[in-house]
C-alpha positions in Angstrom: 3.3 25.3 -18.2 4.3 25.5 -14.4 0.6 26.1 -13.4 -0.4 23.0 -15.4 2.1 20.9 -13.5 0.9 22.3 -10.1 -2.6 21.4 -11.1 -1.8 18.0 -12.3 0.4 17.4 -9.0 -2.6 18.8 -6.9 -5.0 16.3 -8.6 -2.8 13.2 -8.2 -1.4 13.7 -4.8 -2.9 13.2 -1.4 -2.6 16.6 0.4 -1.7 15.3 3.8 0.9 12.5 3.0 2.1 13.7 -0.3 1.7 10.2 -1.7 0.0 9.7 -4.9 -3.7 9.5 -4.3 -6.4 7.0 -5.1 -7.1 8.6 -8.5 -3.5 8.2 -9.6 -3.4 4.5 -8.1 -6.5 3.7 -10.3 -4.8 5.2 -13.4 -1.5 3.4 -12.7 -3.2 0.2 -12.1 -5.0 0.4 -15.4 -1.7 1.1 -17.1 0.0 -1.9 -15.4 -3.0 -4.2 -16.4 -2.8 -2.9 -20.0 1.0 -3.7 -20.1 0.4 -7.1 -18.6 -2.3 -7.8 -21.4 0.0 -6.7 -24.2 3.5 -7.8 -23.2 2.9 -9.9 -20.0 4.8 -7.6 -17.9 4.0 -8.8 -14.4 3.0 -6.6 -11.3 1.6 -7.2 -7.9 -0.6 -5.1 -5.6 0.1 -4.7 -1.8 -2.8 -3.2 0.3 -1.8 -2.0 3.8 -4.2 -1.1 6.3 -3.2 0.3 9.8 -4.6 -1.8 12.6 -7.1 -0.3 15.1 -6.3 3.4 13.8 -9.5 4.7 15.2 -8.1 4.0 18.7 -5.1 6.3 17.9 -7.4 9.3 16.7 -9.8 8.6 19.8 -7.0 8.5 22.3 -4.4 10.9 21.1 -6.4 13.2 18.8 -6.7 13.7 15.0 -3.4 15.8 14.8 -1.4 12.8 16.2 -3.3 10.5 13.7 -2.5 12.7 11.0 1.3 12.7 12.0 1.0 8.8 12.1 -0.4 8.8 8.5 2.5 11.1 7.5 5.0 9.0 9.1 3.7 5.8 7.5 3.6 7.7 4.1 7.2 8.7 4.4 8.1 5.2 5.3 6.4 3.7 2.5 7.8 6.3 0.0 11.4 5.4 1.4 10.6 1.7 1.0 9.5 2.0 -2.5 12.2 4.5 -3.6 14.9 2.6 -2.4 13.7 -0.9 -3.6 15.6 -3.1 -6.0 12.6 -2.9 -8.2 10.1 -0.3 -9.5 7.4 0.3 -6.9 5.0 3.2 -6.1 3.4 3.9 -2.8 -0.2 5.5 -2.7 -2.6 6.7 0.0 -5.9 5.0 -1.0 -8.0 6.6 1.7 -8.2 7.0 5.6 -5.6 4.8 7.1 -5.4 2.5 3.9 -2.2 2.7 1.8 -1.4 0.7 -1.5 1.8 -0.2 -3.4 2.2 -1.4 -6.9 5.1 -3.3 -7.4 6.4 -3.8 -11.0 8.0 -7.2 -10.4 7.0 -10.8 -10.7 5.8 -11.7 -7.0 4.3 -15.0 -7.6 6.9 -16.7 -5.7 5.2 -16.6 -2.1 8.8 -16.3 -0.4 9.5 -13.3 -2.4 6.2 -11.7 -2.1 6.4 -12.4 1.6 9.9 -10.7 1.8 8.4 -7.5 0.2 5.7 -7.4 2.6 7.8 -8.3 5.6 10.1 -5.3 4.7 7.0 -3.0 4.5 5.9 -4.4 8.1 9.1 -4.2 9.5 10.0 -0.6 8.5 6.5 0.5 9.6 6.9 -1.2 12.9 10.1 0.6 13.4 8.6 4.0 13.5 7.5 5.1 16.8 6.2 8.5 17.7 8.3 9.3 20.6 6.3 11.8 22.4 3.6 9.0 22.8 5.7 6.1 22.5 3.1 4.9 19.9 3.8 2.0 17.6 1.1 1.0 15.0 0.8 -2.3 13.2 -0.2 -3.0 9.9 -2.3 -5.7 8.1 -1.5 -6.3 4.5 -2.9 -8.0 1.7 -1.3 -8.8 -1.6 -2.3 -10.3 -5.1 -0.3 -10.8 -8.4 -1.1 -10.1 -12.0 -2.9 -13.2 -13.4 -4.1 -14.3 -16.9 -7.5 -14.9 -15.5 -7.9 -11.2 -14.5 -10.4 -9.7 -17.1 -10.6 -6.2 -15.5 -7.8 -4.0 -14.1 -9.6 -4.0 -10.7 -9.5 -7.6 -10.4 -6.1 -7.6 -8.8 -7.1 -4.8 -6.5 -10.2 -6.7 -5.5 -7.9 -9.8 -4.6 -5.5 -7.9 -2.6 -8.5 -6.2 -0.8 -9.9 -9.7 0.0 -6.4 -10.8 1.2 -6.2 -7.6 3.4 -9.5 -8.5 5.1 -8.3 -12.0 5.7 -5.3 -10.6 7.5 -7.6 -8.5 9.7 -10.1 -11.4 10.3 -7.2 -13.8 11.2 -5.9 -11.4 13.9 -4.5 -8.1 12.5 -0.7 -7.5 12.0 -0.7 -10.3 9.3 0.4 -10.6 5.8 -2.0 -12.7 3.4 -1.0 -13.2 0.0 -3.8 -14.4 -2.4 -5.8 -15.8 0.6 -2.9 -17.6 2.2 -1.9 -15.9 5.5 1.9 -16.3 5.9 2.6 -14.3 8.9 
C-alpha cells in the first residue's frame, strides 16, 4: 500500500518543485470541467510564466534557476494553501505554473485580486545572494457554458498569458483584457 502511494506521488508530482505536475493538472482540469458540466460548479485557471527566465539561467546558472523555480513553487503553494477558497498550484513545465481556483472568478475585480496576490507574493521573493527578483506574467480564464472540452479554459488562459507577455510582461490579462 505504501509503495503504491509512493508511485502515485512520483507520477503526479514535479520532482524539482514538489508541486503537482502537468499530468495531474490535466486530470484535475478534466474533473473540474465535469463538475461544471454536471452541477455548474465554477472554476478558473490562472497560468503564470516567469518573465525572461532564460536570462536567469544564462547569467546565474541552472542551479540558481532551479532555486528560483523552487522558491516560486513554495510561494504559490503557500498562496493556494492559505487562500479563502480551494485552489491547487501546479508546475506545468519549464518556468510555467498553473493554478486551478475552485471559485467563481467571473467578476474581473475579484479575479484581478487573486492574480495580484500571486504577483505580489512572487515579487516579494528575492534570492538574497544575487539580489535577484523575477517578474511574472499571468493569464486567466473562467469556466464558461460555451466551453465544449476541458482544455478550452486552459487554451483561453494560455492565450491571455501570451497577451500579457506581448503587452510588456509583468502583467495580468483576464480573458483577453489586460488589467495590470
